[in-house]
C-alpha positions as CSV (number, residue, x, y, z in Angstrom):
1,M,12.8,5.9,28.6
2,N,10.1,3.8,26.9
3,E,11.2,0.3,26.7
4,P,10.9,-1.2,23.4
5,L,7.8,-2.3,21.8
6,K,7.2,-5.7,21.9
7,I,6.9,-6.9,18.2
8,G,4.8,-10.3,16.8
9,I,5.1,-10.9,13.1
10,I,2.1,-13.1,11.2
11,G,3.7,-14.4,7.8
12,C,7.5,-14.6,7.1
13,G,7.1,-15.2,3.9
14,A,8.8,-12.3,1.1
15,I,7.3,-8.9,2.3
16,A,8.2,-9.9,5.3
17,H,11.7,-10.4,4.0
18,Q,12.1,-7.3,1.4
19,K,10.5,-4.3,3.7
20,H,9.4,-5.6,7.4
21,M,11.5,-7.6,9.1
22,P,14.9,-5.2,8.0
23,S,13.2,-2.0,8.1
24,L,12.3,-2.7,12.1
25,A,15.5,-5.0,12.6
26,K,17.2,-1.3,12.3
27,L,14.7,0.6,15.0
28,P,15.7,-2.0,17.9
29,H,14.7,1.6,20.4
30,L,11.8,1.9,19.0
31,G,10.9,-2.2,18.8
32,K,11.9,-5.8,19.4
33,M,10.6,-9.1,17.1
34,V,10.0,-11.6,19.9
35,A,7.5,-13.5,18.0
36,F,7.5,-15.2,14.5
37,C,4.4,-17.4,13.4
38,D,4.5,-19.2,9.7
39,V,2.2,-22.0,8.6
40,V,5.6,-23.3,7.4
41,E,7.7,-23.7,10.1
42,D,11.0,-23.4,8.8
43,R,10.1,-20.0,7.5
44,A,9.4,-18.4,10.9
45,I,12.5,-20.4,12.8
46,T,14.4,-19.3,9.4
47,A,13.1,-16.0,10.2
48,A,13.6,-15.6,14.2
49,A,17.2,-16.5,14.3
50,E,18.0,-13.5,11.8
51,F,15.7,-11.0,12.8
52,G,14.5,-12.0,16.8
53,V,15.8,-11.5,20.0
54,P,18.2,-14.7,21.2
55,D,15.1,-16.5,22.9
56,A,12.0,-15.4,20.1
57,A,9.0,-17.6,20.0
58,V,7.7,-19.4,17.2
59,Y,4.4,-20.5,15.9
60,T,2.6,-22.0,13.5
61,D,-0.7,-21.1,15.0
62,Y,-1.6,-17.2,14.5
63,K,-3.9,-17.4,17.9
64,E,-1.0,-19.1,20.3
65,L,1.4,-15.8,19.4
66,L,-1.9,-13.8,20.1
67,K,-1.9,-15.4,23.3
68,D,1.2,-14.1,24.5
69,K,0.1,-10.4,26.3
70,S,3.4,-9.3,26.6
71,I,3.1,-8.8,22.6
72,D,2.2,-4.5,21.8
73,V,1.7,-5.1,17.7
74,V,1.8,-7.2,15.3
75,H,2.6,-7.1,11.4
76,V,0.0,-9.1,9.5
77,L,2.3,-10.1,6.4
78,T,-0.1,-13.3,5.0
79,P,-2.0,-13.4,1.8
80,N,-4.9,-10.9,1.5
81,L,-7.1,-13.3,2.5
82,Y,-6.4,-13.8,5.6
83,H,-6.1,-10.0,6.8
84,S,-9.0,-9.7,8.4
85,F,-9.6,-12.0,10.4
86,I,-5.9,-12.5,12.2
87,T,-6.0,-8.4,12.2
88,V,-9.6,-8.4,13.8
89,D,-8.0,-11.4,16.7
90,A,-4.9,-9.2,17.5
91,L,-7.3,-5.8,18.0
92,E,-9.6,-8.0,20.2
93,S,-6.4,-9.5,21.6
94,G,-5.2,-5.8,22.8
95,K,-2.4,-5.8,20.0
96,H,-1.8,-2.4,17.7
97,V,-1.9,-4.2,14.4
98,M,0.1,-3.3,11.2
99,C,-1.3,-4.9,8.0
100,E,0.2,-4.5,4.9
101,K,-0.9,-3.9,2.1
102,P,-4.3,-4.0,0.4
103,M,-6.2,-3.6,3.9
104,A,-8.8,-7.1,2.8
105,I,-10.0,-8.6,0.2
106,N,-13.0,-6.8,-0.1
107,S,-15.1,-3.7,1.6
108,V,-16.9,-5.9,4.0
109,E,-13.9,-7.6,5.6
110,A,-12.2,-4.1,5.4
111,K,-14.6,-2.8,7.5
112,K,-14.8,-5.5,10.4
113,M,-10.8,-4.3,10.5
114,L,-11.8,-0.9,11.4
115,D,-15.0,-1.4,12.9
116,A,-12.7,-3.7,15.9
117,S,-9.7,-1.2,15.6
118,R,-12.9,1.4,16.9
119,R,-14.1,-0.9,19.4
120,T,-10.9,-1.8,21.1
121,G,-9.0,1.5,20.9
122,K,-6.0,0.1,19.5
123,K,-4.0,1.0,16.3
124,L,-4.4,0.0,12.5
125,T,-2.5,0.8,10.0
126,I,-2.2,-0.4,6.5
127,G,1.5,-0.6,4.6
128,Y,1.4,1.9,2.1
129,Q,5.3,2.9,2.3
130,N,4.9,5.0,-0.7
131,R,3.2,7.6,1.2
132,F,7.4,7.7,2.7
133,N,9.0,8.7,-0.9
134,E,10.9,11.9,-0.6
135,E,9.0,13.0,-3.4
136,S,5.6,11.6,-2.3
137,Q,6.4,13.7,1.4
138,V,7.5,17.1,-1.2
139,L,4.1,16.9,-3.2
140,Y,1.8,16.1,0.2
141,R,3.4,19.5,1.8
142,A,2.5,21.0,-1.6
143,C,-1.5,20.1,-2.1
144,S,-1.2,21.1,1.5
145,K,-0.2,24.4,1.5
146,G,-3.0,25.0,-1.3
147,D,0.3,25.4,-3.7
148,L,-1.7,23.5,-7.8
149,G,-5.5,25.4,-6.6
150,E,-8.3,23.1,-6.4
151,V,-7.1,19.7,-7.7
152,Y,-10.1,18.5,-10.6
153,M,-7.9,15.8,-12.3
154,A,-5.6,13.4,-11.3
155,K,-3.6,10.1,-12.9
156,A,-3.3,7.3,-10.8
157,H,0.0,5.4,-12.3
158,A,0.8,1.8,-11.4
159,V,2.0,0.0,-15.1
160,R,4.7,-2.3,-15.4
161,R,5.6,-3.3,-19.0
162,K,6.2,-7.2,-18.1
163,A,7.5,-7.5,-14.5
164,V,4.2,-10.4,-13.4
165,P,5.3,-11.6,-9.8
166,T,5.9,-15.2,-10.2
167,W,6.5,-16.3,-6.0
168,G,4.4,-16.6,-3.9
169,V,0.5,-16.4,-4.5
170,F,0.1,-13.3,-6.6
171,T,-1.4,-14.9,-9.3
172,D,-4.1,-17.1,-6.8
173,K,-7.2,-14.9,-6.9
174,K,-9.0,-17.4,-4.0
175,L,-5.8,-16.2,-1.7
176,Q,-5.3,-12.5,-3.2
177,G,-8.9,-11.6,-4.2
178,G,-7.4,-10.5,-7.5
179,G,-4.4,-9.6,-9.3
180,A,-2.3,-6.1,-10.8
181,L,-5.5,-4.2,-9.1
182,I,-5.1,-4.4,-5.7
183,D,-1.2,-5.5,-6.4
184,I,0.1,-2.7,-7.1
185,G,-3.1,-0.8,-8.3
186,T,-3.8,-0.2,-4.5
187,H,-0.4,1.9,-4.3
188,A,-1.0,3.9,-6.9
189,L,-4.6,5.2,-5.7
190,D,-4.0,5.4,-2.3
191,L,-1.0,7.9,-2.8
192,T,-3.6,9.7,-5.1
193,L,-6.2,9.9,-2.8
194,W,-3.9,10.7,-0.1
195,C,-2.7,13.5,-2.0
196,M,-5.4,15.5,-2.9
197,D,-6.8,14.7,0.4
198,N,-10.1,13.5,-1.2
199,Y,-11.7,10.1,0.1
200,K,-15.5,10.8,-1.1
201,P,-16.3,9.2,-4.7
202,Q,-19.8,9.2,-6.2
203,S,-19.2,7.0,-9.1
204,V,-16.5,4.3,-10.6
205,T,-16.6,2.9,-13.7
206,G,-13.7,-0.2,-14.5
207,S,-12.2,-2.5,-17.1
208,V,-10.6,-5.8,-16.3
209,Y,-8.3,-7.4,-19.0
210,Y,-7.5,-11.1,-18.7
211,K,-5.1,-10.7,-21.7
212,M,-1.9,-11.6,-21.1
213,K,-2.3,-15.1,-19.0
214,D,-0.4,-17.2,-22.0
215,N,2.0,-14.7,-23.1
216,I,5.3,-15.3,-20.7
217,E,7.4,-14.1,-23.1
218,G,10.3,-11.6,-21.4
219,N,9.2,-11.8,-18.0
220,L,11.2,-9.9,-15.9
221,F,10.4,-12.5,-12.8
222,G,10.9,-15.4,-15.3
223,P,8.0,-17.5,-16.6
224,W,4.8,-18.1,-14.8
225,D,2.4,-21.2,-15.2
226,P,-0.9,-20.1,-17.0
227,A,-2.6,-22.9,-15.5
228,T,-2.2,-21.4,-11.7
229,F,-3.0,-17.7,-13.5
230,D,-6.3,-16.9,-12.8
231,V,-6.5,-13.0,-12.0
232,E,-6.4,-9.9,-14.1
233,D,-3.3,-8.7,-15.7
234,S,-4.6,-5.1,-16.0
235,A,-7.7,-2.5,-14.7
236,F,-8.3,1.0,-15.5
237,A,-11.2,3.0,-14.1
238,F,-12.8,6.2,-14.3
239,I,-13.3,7.7,-10.9
240,K,-15.6,10.5,-10.1
241,M,-15.9,12.4,-6.6
242,E,-17.9,14.1,-5.3
243,D,-16.8,17.9,-5.8
244,G,-16.5,16.9,-9.6
245,A,-12.8,15.8,-9.8
246,T,-12.0,12.8,-11.7
247,V,-9.2,10.2,-10.9
248,F,-8.0,7.7,-13.4
249,L,-6.6,5.0,-12.9
250,E,-4.0,3.0,-14.5
251,C,-2.9,-0.8,-13.4
252,S,-1.2,-3.7,-15.4
253,W,1.6,-6.2,-14.4
254,A,2.7,-6.0,-18.0
255,L,1.3,-4.0,-20.3
256,N,3.2,-3.5,-23.6
257,T,3.9,0.2,-23.6
258,T,7.7,1.9,-22.5
259,D,5.9,4.1,-20.4
260,A,6.1,2.4,-17.2
261,K,5.2,4.1,-14.0
262,E,4.9,2.5,-10.8
263,A,3.2,3.8,-7.5
264,K,3.2,7.3,-8.9
265,T,1.0,10.1,-9.6
266,S,-0.5,13.0,-12.1
267,L,-1.9,15.7,-10.6
268,F,-3.7,18.7,-12.4
269,G,-4.8,21.9,-10.8
270,V,-6.3,25.6,-11.4
271,D,-3.2,27.3,-10.0
272,G,-0.5,24.1,-11.8
273,G,0.1,20.5,-12.2
274,A,2.6,18.5,-10.8
275,E,3.7,15.0,-12.5
276,M,6.0,12.1,-10.8
277,K,7.9,10.9,-13.9
278,V,10.8,8.0,-14.4
279,G,14.1,10.1,-14.8
280,A,17.5,8.7,-15.1
281,N,18.2,5.1,-13.2
282,R,14.7,4.8,-13.1
283,K,14.8,7.1,-10.6
284,T,11.4,9.0,-9.9
285,E,10.8,12.6,-10.8
286,L,8.6,15.7,-9.1
287,V,8.1,17.8,-11.2
288,F,5.8,20.9,-10.8
289,N,4.1,23.0,-13.8
290,K,2.6,26.3,-13.9
291,A,2.8,29.8,-15.2
292,Q,5.1,32.8,-13.8
293,Y,6.7,35.5,-15.1
294,G,4.3,35.8,-18.2
295,K,6.0,32.3,-18.8
296,L,5.0,28.5,-18.7
297,V,7.5,27.7,-15.9
298,E,8.7,23.5,-14.8
299,I,10.2,23.1,-11.1
300,T,12.4,20.0,-10.1
301,P,12.8,19.7,-6.4
302,N,16.2,18.3,-5.7
303,T,14.4,15.7,-4.0
304,G,17.4,13.1,-4.1
305,A,21.3,14.7,-4.8
306,S,23.4,15.0,-1.6
307,V,26.9,16.5,-0.2
308,A,30.0,14.6,-0.1
309,Y,30.2,12.6,3.0
310,F,26.8,13.5,4.3
311,T,23.4,12.6,3.3
312,G,21.8,13.5,6.3
313,K,18.9,11.0,7.0
314,D,17.9,8.7,3.7
315,E,16.1,5.8,5.1
316,A,14.8,4.0,2.9
317,P,10.2,4.1,2.7
318,G,9.7,1.2,4.6
319,V,12.5,2.0,7.6
320,L,10.6,5.5,7.9
321,E,6.8,3.4,7.5
322,A,7.9,1.4,10.2
323,E,9.7,4.3,12.5
324,Q,6.4,6.4,12.3
325,W,4.2,3.6,13.6
326,L,6.1,2.6,16.5
327,E,6.1,6.5,17.3
328,C,2.7,6.3,17.0
329,I,2.3,3.8,19.3
330,I,5.0,4.9,21.8
331,H,3.7,8.4,21.8
332,D,-0.7,8.0,21.3
333,T,-0.4,9.8,17.9
334,D,-1.8,9.0,14.9
335,P,-0.1,6.8,12.0
336,L,0.2,8.4,8.8
337,V,-1.5,6.2,6.8
338,K,-5.2,6.2,8.4
339,A,-7.1,2.6,8.7
340,E,-10.3,5.1,7.5
341,Q,-8.3,5.9,4.2
342,A,-6.9,2.4,3.2
343,Y,-11.2,1.5,3.6
344,V,-12.1,3.9,1.3
345,V,-9.1,2.7,-1.4
346,T,-10.6,-1.1,-0.9
347,Q,-14.1,0.3,-1.8
348,I,-13.4,1.6,-4.8
349,L,-10.9,-1.4,-5.8
350,E,-13.8,-3.0,-5.3
351,A,-16.2,-1.5,-7.2
352,V,-13.7,-1.7,-9.9
353,Y,-13.7,-4.9,-10.1
354,Q,-17.6,-5.1,-9.7
355,S,-18.0,-2.5,-13.0
356,A,-16.1,-4.5,-15.0
357,E,-18.0,-7.8,-14.0
358,T,-21.4,-5.7,-14.4
359,G,-20.4,-3.6,-17.6
360,K,-21.9,-0.8,-15.6
361,T,-21.2,2.9,-13.8
362,I,-21.3,1.3,-10.1
363,D,-22.7,4.5,-8.0
364,F,-21.0,4.6,-4.9
365,A,-23.5,5.7,-2.0
366,E,-25.4,2.4,-3.5
367,F,-22.1,-0.2,-3.2
368,V,-21.4,1.3,0.7
369,T,-24.8,0.9,1.6
370,L,-25.0,-2.6,0.0
371,N,-21.4,-3.7,1.2
372,Q,-22.0,-2.4,5.2
């Protein structure tokens, strides 16, 4: 039996504590966290004490962690600005890399990561855990079987009523590269393109808004400092694909709406449609619709019920993500989230920002040529 992989954690902030480290801790047969790095040493020390092996190493310089040749894989969980060069350095040092979303702050930096993975032969994946939600898996299988027919229109939903993240560096454009679009819009776009299996954009038209900076009242996560809020609160885009399909992307941290949907998609095909809706207790419901028996019908798969005393395998998406990632390294298979797919998502996000800034529709072929 293979020895568990040795894992290094680079960045011991919120996403490390909320998703990655608790998830990995449930999989000791696959991997063990042996090293922790953070520019704030106390954070690394605390993480090592809670999640690490007894003799886990602590670093404040990620390059020192990468010198440890026994480490097989690292998770890059830093602010977005640092994703690219830490990932490239890690790949070059012989480590496989899980990088938290988004892939990078722009497509040029994302391309460096993709090239490094190809050059070194080391695996690279991006933290789009929403693909592992049960409803996402069901929808993907339906699309793969062709149950919806040709999907020619889709909506990618990433809308919060008022839930601006007020911790960390989410509102710092220099460190994050943007606001709501690069933070939560990226999840909805990834999920939509993956289900459609369509990664060939033709053009992108976007609008980006900075409207809510001073409108603090009622925020779910408490007040923020307007003086340090220099990212967009909302972004909307129309994406046309090469095959003629269109994708509408709606994204906001703070939209005055009662129809909030985050990390969800709606797909519309020739033979039927599928929509992720917010049901009772804020649980996501997947609803298929089509014509059958001469009637219009709706079908809601049972993706959440359980029998008393038997729930089967019902792990959180973060655990399933970590499990699949470690197993693909052990068995030398492809990760569910491929770097090539995440690269296209990053390109589209950047094109949305560029379209909003210039007021023009971005021709994707020209965009790619200018941003190689």
